N, C-alpha and C positions, 0 to 999 in steps of 0.2 A: 515647433517642427516635430512631426510624429513619424516613427518608423514602423512599417508593417512588413518587415522582411520575412521571407520564407527561408529557413535554413536548409540548404541543399548540399552543403559541403562542410568538411571539418575545418575548424580554424587553423599559437603560437602563443627593525623599526626603531628608527631613532626618533627622539622627540624633536618636534619643530614647531615654530610659531605658525599660526594659521591666519588666513586672510580675515581681517575685520575683527579679530579678538579671539576669545576662547572658543573651542570647537563646539558645534551644535550638531546633534544627531541628524543625519540625512536619512530620515526614516520614511520618506515618501515611497509608497508601495509601487508606484508606476502604473502603467496601463497595459493589460494583457490582451493578446489577440488569440484568434482561434487556432493559429499555427503553433502555439506553445511558446511564444516569446513575450517578455515583459520589458517595456521601455519607460525610462524616466528622464526628465530634464536634468542635465548635468548641473551641479551646484558647487558653490564655494564651501569652505569648511564651516562658515557661519550660517549656512542654509539658504543663501541667496541664489536664485536661478541665474545661470550664466546666459543671459537673454540678449546679448549683443556682442559685436566684435570688440567694443570698448571694454566690456567686462572680461572678454577672453584675453585681452592684453594684460589686464590686471592679474589674471591667473598666471600668465606667462612670466610676468615680472616677479610674482611670488617665488617662482622656482629659480632661486639664485644658484650659482655653482656649488655653494656650500650645502644647500638643501638637497640638491641632486646627488652630491657625493655621499651624503649621509643616509640616503634612502636605502632600505634593506630589501634585497630580492625576496619576493613573495613566492617562494617555492611551495607547491601544494602537493605534488604527486608523492605518494608513499606506497610501500609494499602492500598496505591494507587495501589499496584500490583494486588489487587483483581480484578480490571477491566480487567486484561489480562488473567485471568483464563479461560479455555475453558467453553463455555456455556453448553456443554454436555460432559458426560464421553466418552472419545474416545474408539474405539474398537481396538483390536490387529490387526496389519497390516501383520502378518505372524505367523508361528508356534512359540511356546514358546521355549526359549533357555537358556542355563546356561553355565557359565564359572566357574569352581570350584575354591575355594580359594586355595592359595598356602602357604605352611608352609615355615618358614625361613630355609635356608640351614644349618645354624649352630645355635644351641640353646644357647642363651646367655641372662642372665637376665638383667634388667634395673639397678640393684644396689640400687634401692630405698629402704629405711628402712620402710617407710609407704606404704603399698600396697593398691591400689585402683582398683575397677572394671573398667578397661580402656583397650584400644586396643593399642598395640605397633605399629600397622599399621596405626593409626590415629595420626596426629601431627599438627603443625602449619607451615604455610609458611610465610616468611618475604620477603618484596620487597621494592624497592624505587619507589616513584611516580614521574611523570614528573616535579613537582615543587620542587623536592629535599627532600620531606618528606619521612617518612618511615611508612609502614603499615603492617598488618598481617591478616591472614585468617586461617580457619580450612581446612584441606585436609586429604586425605587418599591414601594409595597405593592400586593398583588394580592388580589382576592377569593378566599376559600377557606373550606371548611367550618369549620376551626379558627381562622381569622382571625389567622394568625401568619406569613404569608409575605411576604418581601421579594424582589423580582426585580432582578437587575443583570447585568452581563456576567460571563462565566466568568473573565476575567482579573482580576476584582475579588475573587474568592474563592480562586483557585489560580493559580500561576505558569505553568502549562502544561507542555509536555514537559520532563521532567527536573527539574521544580520541585516546590514544596511548597505546602501550604495556608497562607493568611495567618492571623494570630492577632489576639487582642484586637479582634474584629470587632463594630462597633457601627453603628447606623443612627440618624440624627437627622432626623426628618421636618421639612420646610419650614425647613431650616437657612438662616440668613441672617446674614452678617457676624458669625459667632461665636455667635449666639443659638440657643437650643434651645427654641422656643416650646412644644413638646409633650414635651420631655424626651428621654431616650436609651433605646434598646432594644438589647439585646445578644443575639447569636446563640447558639443552643444547638447547631445543626447547619448545615453548609455542604454544598451540592450543586452539582456541575458536570457537564457532559457528559463522558463517558469519553473521547470523541474529542478534546476540548480537553485533558484531562489527559495523554493519551498522545502526542498529535501536534500540539498547539497549532493545531487546525483552526479557522480563522476562521469557517467555516460553522457551527461548533458552540460558539461563544464565548458561552455562556449560563450564568448562575448563579442559584441560589436560596438564601436563608437562612431557617431557621426561628428565630423570635425568642422569647425569654422575655417574660413579662409585665413591664411596666415603664413608662417614661415618667413624665410629671408626675402621672398619676392611677392608676398601678398596674394598668392594663388591658392587654389584648392590643393589638398595634399597629394592627390593622384596626379594632378597637373605638374606638380613640383618634382616628384620622385618616381612617378609611374605606379602601377598597381599589379599585383600578382593575379593570375587567372584562377579559375575554379573549375573543378571537374567533379561529377557525381555519377553514381551508378556505373562505375567502370570496373567493378569487381576487384580482384586482388592481383598480386604479382605485378604491381606498378612501381617503377623506379621513382624514388622520392629523394629530395634533399631537405633536411630540416635545419633551419638556421635559428640562432638565438644567442642570448647573453647568459651563459651558465655562470652562476655565482662561484662555483668551485674551480673555474678556469679563468685566470686573469681577473678575478674579483668582479666579474660581470661587467667589465668596462669595455669590452670589444666583442665582436661577433665571432662565433665558432659555427662549424657546420658538420653534419654527418650525413651519410648517404646509405640507402638500403632499399629493400623491396618490401612493399606492403604484403601482409598476409592476413587471413581471417583469424579472429580470436576464437579458438576452438573449445577451450575449457579453462577454468580458473587456475589449473596447475601449470598453464603455459603463460607466464607473465612477460611476454615479449614486449608489450608496449611499456609497461611500468618500469621494468629493469632498464630499458633503453633510456627512458625519460629521467630516471634517477641519475644516470651517468651524465646526461646533458643538462640536468636540473631544469627541465622545461617540459611541460606536458604537451604531447603531440596528439591531437584528437583526430587521428586518421583511422584506417582500418586496422592498423597495427604496423609496427616497423620491424624490419628483419631482426632475427635473433641477436641479442646484444653481443654475443661472442663473435659475431661476424660484422659488427659495426665499429668503425673507428671515428673518433672525433678529431676534427682538423681545424687549424687556422693556418692558411698559407699566404705568404707574401708573394707579390708579383711585381714585375717591372712596369712602371708607367708607360703608356703608349706614347 
């Protein structure tokens, strides 16, 4: 399966045994396209292509509760990233566009007795690193024609310049404290921006995974939990909510959110994006999030309906 996606909107180590024995470098370069994306077949830690749903189940079985609990959050954003922010707010390169969000095909609850203001289309991804360790990141499903896409950061699919693709890549929607309310989905293909792979460009730190059918009901991931919509070329001053699993709040075991208004990156002395992301421990590749002194991070309980 090959992905030829055009990126039109912004995306969201402990030692472990690996499938099939000792870790093997997943050094496949992947296939690049004219739009600046590189795609590779997802693999197990011993280098086998995950070429069937049977192999996807093997990956899902690899992720025991113990391995998931020991996976360390792969936080990447640092204050050094400020230097890579654009010196001026960029202008739209074309007309504004929208992809509407998608509702799940079958309405099923998470089964949690404690209800939080969280999104079932946001979850955690777990993967094996080339040195045999395990790591995790935040991610979310996005609406698409085939209902198979999960969006995350580029550094959550590939190590960047001089590095390799991660392996044993799985997504757990609405993960909470080890629970998998909608089951597990395993990647068939991983895509990152070529500029991230070649140069570790912070401005291009975006990743996408195409997922096999799976989960608790054997459906596509967006059929199971729905998918977030996309908007591009809408300018600035747009109200946004960022959701994720910050490792410095609750140990990364449940969702938190913050809300603000996007703004243009004006000069490197204005680290609005990075300071916000250091607080949330999650890179948000949007136009920029409202100043951090005006942003609050929340986790709210709500009564079940």
